[in-house]
C-alpha positions as CSV (number, residue, x, y, z in Angstrom):
1,M,44.2,25.1,15.2
2,V,41.7,23.1,13.2
3,K,43.0,21.7,9.9
4,P,41.3,23.0,6.7
5,W,40.3,19.5,5.6
6,V,38.8,18.8,9.1
7,S,36.7,22.1,8.8
8,K,35.6,21.1,5.3
9,L,34.5,17.6,6.5
10,L,32.5,19.1,9.3
11,I,30.9,21.6,6.9
12,L,30.1,18.8,4.5
13,A,28.6,16.8,7.4
14,A,26.4,19.7,8.1
15,V,25.4,20.0,4.4
16,G,24.5,16.3,4.4
17,F,22.4,16.8,7.5
18,L,20.6,19.7,5.9
19,L,20.0,17.7,2.7
20,S,18.6,14.8,4.8
21,L,16.0,17.2,6.3
22,V,15.1,18.3,2.7
23,L,14.6,14.6,1.7
24,L,12.6,14.1,4.9
25,R,10.3,16.9,4.0
26,I,9.8,15.6,0.5
27,G,9.0,12.2,2.1
28,W,6.3,13.9,4.1
29,L,4.9,15.2,0.9
30,V,4.8,11.7,-0.5
31,D,2.9,10.6,2.6
32,E,0.4,13.4,2.2
33,R,-0.2,12.5,-1.4
34,Q,-0.7,8.8,-0.4
35,G,-3.2,10.0,2.2
36,R,-5.1,11.9,-0.5
37,Q,-5.0,8.8,-2.7
38,A,-6.6,6.8,0.1
39,E,-9.3,9.5,0.4
40,A,-9.9,9.2,-3.3
41,V,-10.4,5.4,-3.0
42,Q,-12.8,6.0,-0.1
43,G,-14.7,8.6,-2.1
44,V,-15.1,6.2,-5.0
45,E,-16.3,3.5,-2.7
46,E,-18.8,5.8,-1.1
47,S,-20.3,6.9,-4.4
48,L,-19.9,3.6,-6.5
49,A,-19.4,0.5,-4.5
50,G,-16.7,-1.0,-2.3
51,A,-14.7,-4.2,-2.4
52,Q,-17.1,-7.1,-3.0
53,T,-17.3,-10.3,-1.0
54,L,-20.0,-12.9,-2.0
55,I,-21.5,-15.4,0.5
56,G,-23.9,-18.0,-0.9
57,P,-26.3,-19.0,-2.4
58,L,-27.6,-20.5,0.9
59,L,-30.8,-22.4,1.3
60,F,-32.7,-21.8,4.5
61,R,-36.0,-21.6,6.3
62,T,-37.2,-20.0,9.5
63,C,-38.9,-22.1,12.1
64,V,-40.7,-21.6,15.4
65,E,-41.1,-24.2,18.2
66,T,-43.9,-23.7,20.8
67,W,-44.4,-25.7,23.9
68,E,-46.0,-25.4,27.4
69,E,-44.2,-25.4,30.7
70,S,-45.7,-25.7,34.1
71,Q,-44.8,-23.0,36.7
72,G,-45.6,-22.9,40.4
73,E,-46.9,-25.6,42.7
74,G,-50.3,-26.7,44.1
75,K,-53.1,-24.3,43.5
76,E,-50.7,-21.8,41.9
77,R,-49.5,-24.3,39.3
78,R,-50.2,-23.1,35.8
79,L,-49.1,-23.7,32.2
80,V,-47.1,-21.1,30.4
81,S,-46.6,-21.0,26.6
82,E,-43.0,-20.7,25.5
83,K,-41.5,-20.5,22.0
84,R,-38.2,-20.2,20.3
85,E,-37.3,-19.0,16.8
86,F,-34.4,-20.6,14.8
87,I,-33.1,-20.9,11.3
88,L,-32.1,-24.1,9.5
89,S,-29.7,-23.7,6.6
90,R,-27.9,-25.8,4.0
91,V,-25.0,-25.0,1.7
92,P,-25.0,-26.3,-1.9
93,R,-23.5,-29.6,-2.7
94,V,-21.9,-28.0,-5.8
95,L,-21.3,-24.3,-6.5
96,Q,-19.9,-23.2,-9.8
97,V,-19.2,-19.5,-10.3
98,G,-17.9,-18.0,-13.6
99,G,-17.7,-14.8,-15.4
100,Q,-15.6,-11.7,-16.3
101,L,-14.8,-8.7,-14.2
102,D,-13.1,-6.0,-16.3
103,H,-11.2,-3.0,-15.1
104,E,-12.9,0.4,-15.1
105,A,-10.7,3.3,-13.9
106,R,-12.4,5.9,-11.8
107,Y,-10.8,9.3,-10.9
108,R,-11.0,11.8,-8.1
109,G,-9.0,14.7,-9.4
110,L,-5.5,13.4,-10.2
111,F,-6.0,10.2,-8.4
112,K,-6.9,7.0,-10.2
113,V,-8.9,4.3,-8.4
114,N,-9.2,0.8,-9.8
115,A,-12.8,-0.4,-10.1
116,Y,-14.3,-3.4,-12.0
117,A,-17.6,-4.3,-13.6
118,G,-18.9,-7.4,-15.2
119,R,-21.3,-10.3,-15.1
120,L,-21.1,-13.4,-13.0
121,Q,-23.1,-16.6,-13.2
122,L,-23.6,-18.7,-10.1
123,D,-24.9,-22.3,-10.5
124,A,-25.8,-24.0,-7.2
125,Q,-27.2,-27.5,-6.6
126,W,-28.6,-29.2,-3.6
127,A,-28.9,-33.0,-3.7
128,S,-31.1,-33.2,-0.7
129,L,-33.0,-31.2,1.9
130,D,-31.5,-33.0,4.8
131,G,-30.9,-30.7,7.7
132,L,-33.8,-28.5,6.8
133,T,-36.4,-30.6,8.7
134,A,-36.9,-29.3,12.2
135,R,-37.3,-31.5,15.3
136,P,-38.7,-30.3,18.6
137,E,-36.2,-29.9,21.5
138,H,-38.8,-29.8,24.2
139,K,-41.4,-32.3,25.4
140,G,-44.7,-31.7,23.6
141,G,-43.1,-29.1,21.4
142,Q,-44.8,-28.1,18.1
143,I,-42.8,-27.1,15.1
144,S,-44.0,-24.7,12.4
145,C,-41.7,-23.6,9.6
146,G,-42.0,-21.1,6.8
147,G,-41.2,-21.8,3.2
148,Y,-37.8,-22.4,1.7
149,R,-35.7,-19.4,0.8
150,V,-32.4,-18.8,-0.9
151,M,-30.2,-15.9,-0.2
152,L,-27.0,-14.4,-1.5
153,A,-25.0,-12.0,0.8
154,T,-22.7,-9.3,-0.5
155,S,-20.6,-6.7,1.2
156,D,-22.0,-3.8,-0.7
157,V,-25.4,-4.1,-2.3
158,R,-24.9,-0.9,-4.4
159,G,-22.7,-3.0,-6.6
160,L,-25.7,-5.2,-7.7
161,R,-26.7,-3.5,-10.9
162,G,-28.7,-6.4,-12.3
163,V,-29.9,-9.7,-10.9
164,E,-31.7,-12.7,-12.5
165,L,-32.6,-15.9,-10.6
166,R,-34.0,-19.0,-12.3
167,R,-35.0,-22.5,-11.3
168,G,-34.9,-24.4,-14.5
169,E,-37.0,-22.4,-16.9
170,Q,-38.9,-20.7,-14.0
171,S,-37.9,-17.1,-13.2
172,L,-38.0,-16.3,-9.5
173,S,-38.7,-12.9,-8.0
174,V,-35.7,-11.4,-6.2
175,L,-36.2,-9.3,-3.1
176,P,-33.8,-7.0,-1.3
177,G,-32.2,-8.1,1.9
178,T,-31.1,-11.6,2.8
179,Q,-33.6,-12.2,5.6
180,Y,-30.7,-14.1,7.2
181,P,-29.7,-12.5,10.6
182,S,-26.0,-13.0,10.3
183,Y,-25.5,-11.6,6.8
184,R,-28.2,-9.0,6.2
185,K,-26.8,-7.2,3.1
186,G,-27.8,-8.9,-0.2
187,L,-30.9,-10.5,-1.7
188,H,-33.3,-13.4,-1.3
189,A,-36.0,-15.2,-3.1
190,E,-39.0,-17.3,-1.9
191,L,-39.0,-20.9,-3.1
192,G,-42.2,-21.8,-1.3
193,E,-42.8,-25.4,-0.1
194,L,-40.5,-28.1,-1.5
195,N,-41.1,-31.9,-1.3
196,P,-37.9,-33.4,0.2
197,A,-38.7,-36.6,-1.7
198,D,-38.4,-34.8,-5.0
199,I,-34.8,-33.6,-4.3
200,T,-32.3,-36.3,-5.0
201,A,-28.8,-36.6,-6.5
202,K,-30.5,-37.4,-9.8
203,T,-33.0,-34.6,-9.6
204,P,-31.2,-31.9,-7.5
205,L,-32.6,-28.5,-6.7
206,A,-30.7,-26.4,-9.2
207,L,-30.7,-22.6,-9.1
208,R,-28.9,-20.2,-11.5
209,L,-28.2,-16.7,-10.4
210,Q,-26.8,-14.0,-12.8
211,L,-25.3,-10.9,-11.4
212,D,-24.2,-7.6,-13.0
213,L,-21.6,-6.6,-10.4
214,V,-19.6,-3.5,-9.8
215,G,-16.9,-3.1,-7.2
216,T,-13.7,-1.4,-6.2
217,Q,-10.2,-3.0,-6.2
218,R,-11.0,-6.4,-4.6
219,F,-13.3,-9.3,-5.3
220,A,-13.7,-12.3,-3.1
221,L,-15.9,-15.4,-2.9
222,V,-16.5,-17.4,0.3
223,P,-16.4,-21.1,-0.8
224,A,-19.6,-22.0,1.2
225,A,-20.3,-25.3,-0.5
226,Q,-19.3,-29.0,-0.4
227,S,-17.5,-28.3,-3.7
228,T,-16.7,-24.8,-5.0
229,R,-15.4,-24.0,-8.5
230,L,-14.6,-20.4,-9.5
231,D,-13.5,-19.4,-13.0
232,L,-12.7,-15.7,-13.5
233,R,-11.5,-13.6,-16.5
234,S,-10.5,-10.0,-16.5
235,N,-8.6,-7.6,-18.8
236,W,-6.6,-6.4,-15.8
237,P,-3.0,-7.5,-16.4
238,H,-1.6,-7.2,-12.8
239,P,-3.8,-9.2,-10.4
240,S,-2.8,-10.0,-6.9
241,F,-4.4,-13.3,-5.9
242,G,-5.2,-13.4,-2.2
243,G,-7.4,-14.9,0.4
244,R,-7.1,-18.4,1.9
245,F,-6.7,-20.2,-1.5
246,L,-4.6,-19.4,-4.5
247,P,-5.8,-20.4,-8.0
248,N,-5.2,-24.0,-9.1
249,Q,-4.5,-22.7,-12.6
250,R,-3.9,-19.1,-13.8
251,E,-2.6,-17.3,-16.9
252,V,-1.6,-13.7,-16.7
253,G,-0.6,-11.6,-19.7
254,E,-0.7,-8.1,-21.1
255,Q,-4.3,-8.6,-22.2
256,G,-5.5,-9.7,-18.7
257,F,-5.8,-12.9,-16.8
258,T,-7.8,-16.1,-16.4
259,A,-7.8,-18.0,-13.1
260,H,-9.4,-21.2,-11.9
261,W,-10.1,-22.2,-8.3
262,Q,-11.3,-25.6,-7.0
263,V,-12.0,-25.9,-3.3
264,S,-13.5,-28.9,-1.4
265,E,-15.2,-28.7,2.0
266,L,-12.4,-31.1,3.1
267,A,-9.9,-28.2,2.7
268,S,-12.1,-25.3,3.9
269,T,-14.2,-24.6,7.0
270,A,-16.2,-21.9,5.1
271,A,-19.3,-24.1,4.6
272,Q,-19.5,-25.0,8.3
273,A,-18.7,-21.5,9.4
274,V,-21.5,-20.0,7.3
275,Q,-24.0,-22.4,8.7
276,Q,-22.8,-21.6,12.2
277,A,-23.3,-17.9,11.3
278,E,-19.7,-16.7,12.0
279,S,-18.9,-13.1,11.2
280,A,-18.1,-12.3,7.6
281,E,-14.6,-11.0,8.5
282,K,-13.6,-14.4,9.9
283,L,-14.8,-16.5,6.8
284,E,-12.2,-18.0,4.5
285,H,-12.4,-16.6,1.0
286,L,-10.6,-16.6,-2.4
287,G,-10.3,-13.9,-5.0
288,F,-8.1,-11.2,-6.4
289,E,-7.1,-7.6,-6.1
290,M,-6.4,-5.0,-8.8
291,L,-3.0,-3.6,-7.8
292,D,-0.9,-1.1,-9.7
293,P,2.5,-2.6,-10.2
294,V,4.0,0.9,-10.5
295,N,2.2,3.0,-7.9
296,P,3.8,6.5,-8.3
297,Y,3.7,7.2,-4.6
298,V,5.1,3.8,-3.5
299,M,7.9,4.1,-6.1
300,S,8.6,7.8,-5.1
301,D,8.8,6.8,-1.5
302,R,11.2,3.9,-2.3
303,A,13.4,6.3,-4.3
304,I,13.6,8.8,-1.5
305,K,14.7,6.1,0.9
306,Y,17.8,5.7,-1.4
307,G,18.1,9.5,-1.7
308,L,20.7,10.2,1.0
309,M,22.9,7.3,-0.2
310,F,22.5,8.7,-3.7
311,I,23.6,12.2,-2.7
312,L,26.6,10.8,-0.7
313,L,27.7,8.8,-3.7
314,T,27.6,12.0,-5.8
315,F,29.6,13.9,-3.2
316,T,32.1,11.0,-3.3
317,C,32.4,11.5,-7.1
318,V,32.9,15.3,-6.7
319,G,35.4,14.7,-3.9
320,M,37.4,12.2,-6.1
321,V,37.6,14.8,-8.9
322,E,38.6,17.4,-6.4
323,L,41.4,15.2,-5.0
324,L,42.7,13.9,-8.3
325,S,42.6,17.2,-10.2
326,G,43.6,19.6,-7.5
327,R,40.5,21.6,-8.2
328,R,38.9,23.0,-5.0
329,V,35.2,22.8,-4.6
330,H,33.5,25.1,-2.1
331,P,31.0,23.6,0.4
332,V,28.3,25.9,-1.0
333,Q,28.8,24.2,-4.3
334,Y,28.4,20.8,-2.7
335,L,25.2,22.2,-1.2
336,L,23.9,23.4,-4.5
337,V,24.7,20.0,-6.1
338,G,22.9,18.2,-3.3
339,L,19.8,20.5,-3.6
340,A,19.7,19.9,-7.4
341,M,19.6,16.1,-6.7
342,S,17.0,16.6,-4.0
343,V,14.7,18.5,-6.4
344,F,15.0,15.5,-8.7
345,F,12.9,13.5,-6.2
346,L,10.3,16.3,-6.1
347,L,10.2,16.4,-9.9
348,L,9.7,12.6,-9.9
349,L,6.8,12.8,-7.5
350,S,5.0,15.7,-9.4
351,L,5.5,14.3,-12.9
352,S,4.4,10.8,-11.9
353,E,0.9,12.2,-11.1
354,H,0.6,13.0,-14.8
355,L,2.9,10.6,-16.7
356,S,3.9,7.0,-16.4
357,F,6.6,6.3,-13.8
358,A,9.1,5.4,-16.5
359,A,8.5,8.6,-18.4
360,S,8.5,10.7,-15.2
361,Y,11.8,9.2,-14.1
362,A,13.4,9.7,-17.5
363,S,12.2,13.4,-17.6
364,A,13.3,14.2,-14.0
365,A,16.6,12.5,-14.5
366,A,17.3,14.2,-17.8
367,A,16.6,17.6,-16.2
368,A,18.8,16.9,-13.2
369,L,21.6,15.5,-15.4
370,A,21.6,18.5,-17.8
371,L,21.7,21.0,-14.9
372,L,24.4,19.1,-13.0
373,S,26.6,18.5,-16.1
374,F,26.4,22.2,-16.9
375,Y,27.2,23.2,-13.3
376,G,29.8,20.5,-13.0
377,A,31.7,21.8,-16.0
378,H,32.2,25.1,-14.2
379,I,33.0,23.9,-10.7
380,L,35.4,21.2,-12.0
381,G,37.1,23.3,-14.5
382,G,36.2,22.1,-18.0
383,W,33.5,20.5,-20.1
384,R,35.2,17.2,-20.2
385,R,35.1,16.9,-16.5
386,G,31.6,18.2,-16.4
387,L,30.4,15.6,-19.0
388,G,32.3,12.9,-17.1
389,F,30.6,14.0,-13.9
390,G,27.3,13.9,-15.7
391,A,28.0,10.4,-17.1
392,A,28.9,9.1,-13.6
393,L,25.6,10.6,-12.3
394,G,23.8,8.9,-15.3
395,L,25.1,5.6,-14.1
396,L,23.9,6.3,-10.6
397,Y,20.4,7.3,-11.9
398,G,20.3,4.1,-13.9
399,A,21.4,2.0,-10.9
400,L,18.6,3.7,-8.8
401,Y,16.0,2.9,-11.4
402,A,17.1,-0.7,-11.5
403,L,16.8,-0.8,-7.7
404,L,13.3,0.5,-7.9
405,Q,12.3,-2.0,-10.5
406,Q,13.8,-5.0,-8.8
407,E,12.3,-4.9,-5.4
408,Q,13.3,-8.5,-4.5
409,A,16.9,-8.0,-5.7
410,A,17.2,-4.4,-4.3
411,L,19.5,-5.4,-1.4
412,L,21.8,-7.4,-3.8
413,L,21.9,-4.5,-6.3
414,G,22.5,-1.9,-3.7
415,S,25.3,-3.9,-2.1
416,L,27.0,-4.4,-5.5
417,L,26.6,-0.7,-6.2
418,L,28.2,0.3,-2.9
419,F,31.0,-2.2,-3.3
420,G,31.7,-1.0,-6.9
421,V,31.9,2.6,-5.8
422,L,34.2,1.7,-2.9
423,A,36.4,-0.4,-5.2
424,A,36.6,2.5,-7.7
425,V,37.6,4.9,-4.9
426,M,40.3,2.6,-3.6
427,V,41.7,1.9,-7.1
428,L,41.8,5.6,-8.0
429,T,43.4,6.7,-4.7
430,R,45.8,3.8,-4.3
431,K,48.8,6.0,-5.0
432,L,47.5,9.1,-3.2
433,D,49.6,10.4,-0.3
434,W,47.0,11.0,2.3
435,Y,49.6,12.3,4.8
436,S,50.6,15.0,2.4
437,L,47.0,16.1,2.2
438,A,46.4,16.0,5.9
439,L,49.7,17.4,7.1
440,P,51.2,19.4,4.2
441,N,54.0,20.9,6.3
442,E,55.2,17.6,7.7
443,P,57.3,15.0,5.9
444,A,55.3,12.1,4.4
445,A,55.6,8.7,6.0
446,S,58.0,6.3,4.3
447,R,56.3,3.9,1.9
């Protein structure tokens, strides 16, 4: 005959399995909401502009070499004209980029998407035109080159809301498209013919480009220059600096951030890679991303991962009261307590779409604690026990919130929590006669 306590343990195991399925289903709901968040980001990118990556300015010219080759022998020998088209390019000696990109929230229904808008100024200097003079590769070859052009490539041209290009006091006409085969999205301007003798270190070719730029979530710059300097400001207080290079200096506060990058061609292959026309995805870059430090779906997903442990700890508290007070708690009551705690995670998810995560957590926890304290007073036989049960759950909710806030220390805090609960159980049951509970009709073992 199966002992009553064995039957109860088996039933409670089944209850725990059922509650794990409930938590799993809520986790699927979080995944579904995260998918809709990603769709919202994609929708904003399609109607506004996507993440922006700037390449350039780059000075280049298109050249054609023509030559004649003989084909055949004897009377059939004849001359055939051949030609090849190629592009010569040169990165700036110095590229200085500065400006401010401020946060602009965009919404798709309930879902917020982080976008930015602002003005950037790009100052580029070329100390010489070396490398832009073509030489024939074939015997008798004739070279003809077009005028000098400057181009700036960007990953999404819809984000270019205003462009002004100047050479000294001269304003240059900006045309769509880069006219550069490897990076076609962007803009270019005709510089016409330049005298290489006029371009020196003392009198460099200097261009100033001002952009009114809009983008979504991420901004990046490819340091395609011998020396690149980037100074950025923003009112976004939670930047994630990424790419190949972190800022040399940065200040992050509640009002936003300022960051400074300084990159030399000795430390980066970007200048060489751009001139060799490597794909944009392979180019080194630097920049930042606007990340939400408290993403409601990420935080809800992390909370649910602790959910089963949270419920088991609650069952442990109820079981301890049941053992120490002699008050019997039915498995159905365990199930109702577990369901109430599972609904807490559903409340947390739904409220976090309308309130801040802290307010959502406090509201959901307050609702769950009020219900469980009221119910606990009846199943445990008194308001003192019910309030004590609610206070113990309040500590668990506080511990869970601390786990969610301290991601790097989550393992340490979780380990301390489990150790503390185990220690409390061992201390409270140190004098309990487990044999008398398991075998009430048999004599207890001598102690």
